[in-house]
N, C-alpha and C positions, 0 to 999 in steps of 0.2 A: 279112447284113444279112437279115427277113423280107420284104421287101419285096421283093428282089432274086427270088426265090421265089412272087411273085405274094400275099402272105399278108399285108398290111400292118397291122399289130399293131393302129390303130385299129379297122380291122373284129373286132378280136376280144376287146381289152382297153378300145376307147374313147380312146386315149390313143396316140400315138408320138413316137419318140425327136426332139428341135426343135435343141437346144441343147445342150452342155459345157463346164464352166469351171470352171478351181482357183479362183477369187474364193470372197467371202465365201456363203452358204446364206443361203437366207430363210425367213420366213411364209409362210400364207396366210392371205388375207382370204377371208370366204366372200361366195357372191354369190347375188344374187336365186332363182338356182334350192334353193338350199340352205335355201328355207324353203315344199318342198314340202312334204305332208304325207308322201308317199311313206317321208322320210329321213328322219322326223322320228326314228327310232330311230336313226341313225347320231352327230345331235347331242345327245345327254342327255346333260347335267348340261354342256355346252360355251353359252357365252354369244356371242350375235350378233355381237356386237362384238369380238371374243376375238379374237384372231391363234393362229393353232395353230400351235405347233412354231417358232414364234423363236425356235431355244434346238436343238443337238443336240453331240456331240461331233464331227461329223464338218463341216467350214466352219461351223458354228452355226447350222443349223439345216436343218429336213424338209426343205427345196425345193434344193437342189441337187447338186455336182456333174454327173451326166447327168439333165438335166428332160427331161419328156413331154409333149404338149398336145395337145388332143382337135383333133380337124380333118374336118369333113364330108366338107370335099372328100377325103379320104383315105381314105373308108370310117367315121367315127365312127357308132354307127348313128343313125338319125334319132331323138327323141327322151331319148338322153342329157343327161342335166343336168350342169351344167361348176356346181357346192358350191361349192364355193376354186378360188381360183387366186395363183399368187405372182410375182410379178414383181421390176422391178430390179433388177437381175444386173447386174454391173459391165459393161466386157469385154473381159475374161476370158470371154463367157460364146457365141461369135457364134454365126447363126444356123445350120444343119446348111442346106446346100443340095439339097434332096434331088436334083433331076435331074441335076445336077455332080458327085454323088457328093463334098461338100466343105465345106468352112463359108464361110461369107461374111464374109472383113476389111473389109471395104470400110462396111460400116455401125456405128454405136453399138450395143450390146443394151440401150441406157439408153433408146435411142427404137424402142423395135419387138415390138410386140403379142404377133409370133407367138415370144420368148424368153422361156416362161413356164411357170411346170409348174403343169395343171389338176388337179382332186380332180373325181372321176366317177362316177355311178353309172346305172346306166338296166337296161332286163326283156327280157328274152329273150322267142319267143315261145312256146319250150315250159316260160313259168315260172320260168326259172332268174335272175339276176340278177346284174350285175360291177358291183363297186368297184374304183375306183384310186387312187390318190396320186399319179403322176406325174413320182417322186422317186424316183431311188436312194438316197439319204439317208433318206428318212422310218424305216428301223429303228436308224440311229444317233441315232435321236432318242427310242426307244420307252424307254431306261431314268432320263436324263434328271429329276433329285428322285424319286431311287430309283423310277421309273415309278406318280408321285403327277403326270399334267400331261394335253395334251388329246390331246396322236398316242397313246400309249398306250390315254384310256377312249376315244378314235374305233375305235383295231383292235379294242379287247375287244366293243365296243357292236357292230360289222360284225358281227366273230366269235358274240358270241351269236346275233344275230338272225339268218343265217346255220346259225347246228345246231341253230335253232328249224323252220327252213325244213322243209316234209314235201318230203321226195325222190321220184322217181318210183316205183324201189324202194316206198317205206313208202306211196304212192299206190295202187300197188298191191294190196300187202298188204290195206291196208284196203276192195278192193275184193274182192278175193276172200273175206276175212271173215268179210265180212258186211251 
């Protein structure tokens, strides 16, 4: 695991492994942070109250199997926006107890706010940014309804925006050109 090597994934991508289960997957519900103007591009064509990814080829949802959450105590960068979250997993999703390298089986995941998938976005000091969906199931929801769905739209919105942004190499070229 990354954290065993001193590289908590939260520091790199904003989210890290918190639970894994074989029960039904769920969709995401947008949070207040999704209204920040910096992330308008992500939600173009997505309704404010629309559940994101409550469908999919694997376990019936975009948030399932392995779920990852933001954890500021473990290194999620300050200023990270938690855009959407997915909760309500059944008892097959025990919370990972990181310090013990074990799954917690004494608590009911339905009542544990730590068992969730978080969709996050943050900007880096070097003018970069990171978007994470917090679940391995996201890709299994892309093809639903012949790719005409909110998971595919969000994915396209993010890729299109990131491709439009200047890179350090193109910024350097512009400086030397003129």
